[in-house]
C-alpha positions in Angstrom: -7.9 11.7 -24.9 -8.3 13.2 -21.5 -5.3 12.1 -18.7 -5.5 11.4 -15.2 -4.0 13.3 -12.8 -1.4 12.2 -10.5 -3.9 11.2 -7.1 -5.6 8.5 -6.0 -8.4 9.4 -4.0 -10.8 8.2 -0.7 -14.8 8.6 -0.2 -16.8 9.0 2.1 -19.5 6.5 3.0 -21.3 3.0 1.6 -22.4 4.4 -1.6 -21.2 7.6 -3.8 -22.9 11.1 -3.4 -23.7 13.1 -5.6 -21.2 15.5 -4.9 -18.4 12.4 -5.2 -19.7 11.4 -8.7 -19.2 14.9 -10.3 -16.1 15.2 -8.7 -14.1 11.8 -9.6 -15.6 12.7 -13.4 -14.3 16.4 -13.6 -10.9 15.3 -11.7 -10.3 11.6 -13.7 -8.0 11.0 -10.1 -5.6 7.8 -10.9 -7.4 5.4 -7.9 -9.6 5.0 -5.3 -8.9 3.9 -1.8 -11.4 1.7 0.5 -11.6 2.4 4.0 -14.1 0.3 7.0 -16.5 2.7 6.5 -16.5 1.8 3.1 -17.4 -2.0 3.0 -20.0 -3.5 4.5 -20.2 -6.2 2.5 -19.7 -8.1 -0.5 -22.4 -7.4 -2.8 -22.0 -3.6 -1.8 -18.4 -3.6 -2.3 -18.6 -4.3 -5.5 -21.5 -2.0 -6.4 -19.0 0.3 -4.9 -15.8 -0.1 -7.5 -18.1 -1.4 -10.2 -19.5 2.7 -9.3 -15.8 3.8 -9.4 -14.6 2.1 -12.9 -18.0 3.5 -14.4 -17.2 7.3 -14.1 -14.5 7.1 -16.4 -14.5 4.1 -18.3 -11.9 4.9 -20.6 -9.0 3.9 -18.4 -9.1 0.9 -15.6 -8.6 3.4 -12.1 -6.4 1.5 -9.4 -9.1 1.0 -6.6 -7.1 0.2 -2.9 -7.6 -1.2 0.2 -5.3 -1.8 3.1 -5.8 -5.9 3.3 -2.2 -7.1 5.3 -4.2 -9.1 7.9 -4.3 -8.3 11.6 -5.1 -4.7 12.6 -4.8 -3.7 9.2 -7.8 -5.4 8.1 -10.5 -3.1 6.1 -12.3 -6.5 5.3 -13.2 -8.1 7.9 -15.3 -11.4 9.1 -18.8 -12.4 9.4 -18.3 -11.3 4.8 -14.4 -11.8 4.5 -12.1 -14.1 6.3 -10.1 -13.4 9.5 -6.5 -12.5 7.8 -3.7 -13.3 10.7 -0.7 -10.9 11.2 2.6 -10.6 9.4 3.3 -11.9 12.9 2.7 -14.9 12.8 4.3 -15.8 9.9 7.6 -14.4 11.4 7.1 -16.6 14.1 6.9 -20.0 11.7 9.5 -18.6 10.2 11.5 -19.1 13.0 11.0 -22.8 12.8 11.1 -23.3 9.3 11.2 -20.4 6.7 10.1 -23.1 3.8 6.5 -23.3 5.5 6.3 -19.9 6.7 6.8 -18.9 2.7 4.3 -21.4 1.3 1.7 -20.1 4.0 2.6 -16.2 3.5 2.4 -16.8 -0.1 -1.3 -19.0 0.2 -2.7 -16.8 2.3 -1.8 -14.0 0.0 -4.0 -15.5 -2.5 -6.8 -15.7 -0.5 -6.5 -12.6 0.2 -6.4 -11.8 -3.5 -9.2 -14.4 -4.8 -11.8 -12.4 -2.2 -10.4 -8.6 -3.0 -11.5 -9.5 -7.2 -14.5 -10.9 -6.3 -15.2 -7.0 -4.7 -13.8 -5.8 -7.3 -10.6 -4.7 -5.9 -7.2 -5.0 -7.7 -4.6 -3.3 -5.4 -3.8 -4.4 -1.8 -1.2 -1.6 0.2 1.0 -4.8 1.2 3.8 -6.1 1.5 5.8 -4.5 5.0 8.9 -3.8 5.3 9.7 -2.4 7.3 12.2 -3.9 10.2 10.9 -2.5 13.8 14.1 -1.8 16.0 13.5 -1.8 20.3 12.1 1.6 20.5 9.3 1.6 17.6 6.7 2.6 18.4 4.1 0.2 18.1 2.7 1.3 14.9 4.5 -1.0 13.1 4.8 -4.1 16.2 3.1 -7.7 14.5 2.6 -5.8 11.3 6.9 -6.9 10.4 7.6 -10.1 8.9 10.8 -9.2 11.5 13.7 -7.9 12.8 16.2 -9.9 10.1 16.1 -8.5 6.2 16.3 -11.6 5.2 13.4 -12.6 6.4 11.3 -9.6 5.7 12.5 -10.0 2.4 11.2 -13.9 2.0 7.9 -13.8 3.3 7.4 -9.6 2.3 8.2 -11.4 -1.3 5.8 -14.1 -0.7 3.7 -11.9 -0.4 3.9 -10.2 -3.1 3.8 -12.7 -5.6 1.1 -14.3 -3.8 -0.9 -11.2 -4.4 0.1 -10.8 -7.8 -0.6 -14.3 -9.3 -4.6 -13.8 -7.1 -4.6 -10.8 -10.0 -3.6 -8.2 -7.5 -1.5 -5.2 -7.4 1.7 -5.1 -4.5 2.2 -2.1 -2.8 5.8 -2.4 -1.0 5.8 0.1 2.3 6.8 2.1 3.8 10.0 3.5 1.4 12.4 3.9 3.3 11.3 2.3 6.2 9.2 3.3 9.1 11.3 0.4 11.5 13.1 3.3 12.9 10.3 5.6 14.1 9.2 6.5 17.8 5.9 8.4 17.0 3.5 7.1 14.9 3.4 8.7 12.2 -0.7 9.3 11.6 -0.3 11.9 15.2 3.3 13.2 14.7 6.1 13.6 12.2 8.7 10.5 13.2 12.4 12.3 13.1 15.2 8.8 12.4 18.7 9.7 12.9 20.2 7.1 11.9 23.8 7.4 10.0 23.7 6.7 6.1 25.3 3.1 6.5 22.9 2.3 9.3 19.9 2.7 7.6 21.6 1.5 4.3 22.2 -2.0 5.9 19.5 -2.6 8.1 16.6 0.1 7.5 16.9 -0.2 3.1 18.1 -3.9 2.6 14.3 -5.3 2.2 13.3 -2.5 0.0 16.4 -3.1 -2.4 16.0 -6.8 -2.8 11.8 -6.0 -3.5 12.7 -3.0 -5.2 11.2 -4.7 -9.0 7.0 -4.8 -6.5 5.3 -2.5 -9.4 3.7 0.2 -6.7 5.7 1.3 -3.8 4.2 4.2 -1.1 6.4 6.4 1.0 6.9 7.0 4.6 6.5 10.8 6.4 9.7 10.0 8.1 12.3 12.5 8.8 16.0 11.1 8.0 18.1 13.7 9.2 21.4 11.4 7.8 19.6 12.0 3.8 17.8 15.5 4.3 17.7 17.8 7.7 14.7 19.6 7.0 12.0 17.8 5.0 10.5 13.8 5.6 10.3 11.9 2.8 7.3 12.4 1.0 8.0 16.1 0.5 11.4 15.0 -0.2 14.0 15.9 -3.6 17.4 14.0 -1.7 15.3 11.0 0.1 13.6 10.7 -3.3 16.9 10.1 -5.5 17.6 8.1 -2.6 14.6 6.0 -3.4 15.4 5.8 -6.4 19.2 5.8 -7.1 20.0 3.8 -4.4 17.6 1.5 -2.7 16.6 0.8 -6.4 12.8 1.7 -7.0 12.1 2.2 -10.0 8.7 1.6 -9.6 4.9 4.1 -8.9 6.0 5.3 -5.8 2.4 7.4 -4.4 2.7 9.1 -0.8 1.3 8.1 2.2 -2.1 9.6 3.4 -1.4 13.1 3.2 -4.1 13.8 5.6 -1.7 12.3 8.2 -1.1 14.8 10.6 3.4 13.8 10.1 2.6 16.3 7.4 1.3 19.9 7.7 0.2 23.1 5.2 -2.3 23.3 3.1 -3.2 20.1 1.1 -3.2 21.9 -2.3 1.4 22.6 -1.3 1.8 18.9 -0.3 0.7 17.5 -3.1 2.5 19.9 -5.5 5.9 19.1 -2.8 4.9 15.8 -2.8 6.0 15.8 -7.0 7.8 17.9 -7.0 10.1 15.0 -4.6 9.9 13.0 -7.3 6.7 11.1 -6.2 4.7 9.8 -9.5 1.0 9.8 -7.1 -0.2 11.6 -4.7 -2.7 10.1 -1.5 -5.7 11.3 0.1 -7.4 9.2 2.2 -9.8 11.1 4.5 -12.6 11.8 1.5 -13.6 15.4 2.8 -13.9 16.9 0.2 -12.7 20.7 1.3 -9.1 18.7 1.3 -9.1 16.8 -2.2 -10.6 19.8 -4.2 -7.8 21.8 -2.6 -5.6 19.1 -4.0 -7.1 19.0 -7.5 -6.7 22.7 -7.3 -2.9 22.1 -7.4 -2.8 19.3 -10.2 -2.7 19.0 -13.7 -3.0 15.9 -15.7 -0.1 13.6 -15.7 1.8 13.5 -18.5 1.7 11.1 -21.1 5.1 9.2 -19.1 3.0 8.7 -16.1 -0.1 7.8 -18.6 2.2 4.5 -20.3 3.1 3.3 -16.8 -0.7 3.5 -15.4 -1.3 1.2 -18.5 1.4 -1.0 -18.0 1.0 -1.1 -14.2 -2.3 -2.0 -14.9 -1.7 -4.6 -17.7 0.0 -7.0 -14.9 -3.9 -7.7 -12.2 -4.6 -10.5 -13.9 -8.2 -11.8 -14.4 -9.9 -13.7 -11.6 -9.5 -17.8 -11.8 -12.5 -19.0 -10.6 -12.5 -22.6 -8.4 -8.8 -22.3 -7.2 -9.7 -20.8 -4.0 -10.8 -24.1 -1.9 -7.6 -26.1 -2.7 -5.5 -22.8 -2.1 -7.4 -22.7 1.5 -7.0 -26.2 2.5 -3.8 -26.3 1.6 -3.4 -23.0 3.6 -5.5 -24.4 6.4 -3.5 -28.1 6.4 -0.3 -26.1 6.8 -1.7 -23.6 9.9 -2.1 -27.2 11.8 0.7 -28.5 11.1 2.4 -25.5 12.5 0.2 -25.3 15.4 -1.3 -22.1 14.4 -4.9 -20.5 13.9 -6.0 -20.3 10.0 
């Protein structure tokens, strides 16, 4: 059997082009990621994900989406539920942690039900970053708070809700995006905090959530760890992720097409894998960039194949008929806490 290549690609539109079909079939990527440009309504998204799975039917690809809630939600009304940002649950947690955890869990189960119905099996959440006062607003209301134990409790509830609903969670952004003072979509953040500061604050939620099966790196240079390279490209930082934080799941890069990273896409892909990442993520669907990445990659190892199979085995079947009761409980809790569902 031909192995998968260690990459996740995006695509340009609502349906696959002839060129994309041929490219993905030949390259056998480990997965795909959807954005708003790929999502019109439930029937269309399901047709697209079915088409992606049919390209190489001998394996189940990871099909990802960013459906955190708030600003970061690719599926939106009127066809999908309006999902609140993490900050709403953080506010509830300040008054009633048990209620907040249950609300996050139920919200995640409802997200999972919508994703599974569309053929999506992986959600890029929870976000476990702890924003500082000088942090760029790219994190902002996406965070579950500024106190590590609260971020852990609510992040765990999100991950559990997704898994129980049949969707794989992705822990991000390892080892922590909360001190970044610029948006890594636009420039490379440099964090000068000491290693003791990072270990006590930023790393703590990721240590406690290290058993989540998938993780995503931060395109940030932490000078206390590696003064030269951002985390995604840094063997020193990825070793810290594995050995100090203890994350042993499948680790994917953040999007290689973000402006925090510069250089040839093929070289970026090679350097990411050489640093210790398991999977390369490329989101914008530009064929010339994907072709450059493909030219730099070889098929995954038997060990990676086994790990991909182990991760996809965690995807449970859709539980029809549960959404109504979950939604009713969630709405009741929101009403009791005086927040919008």
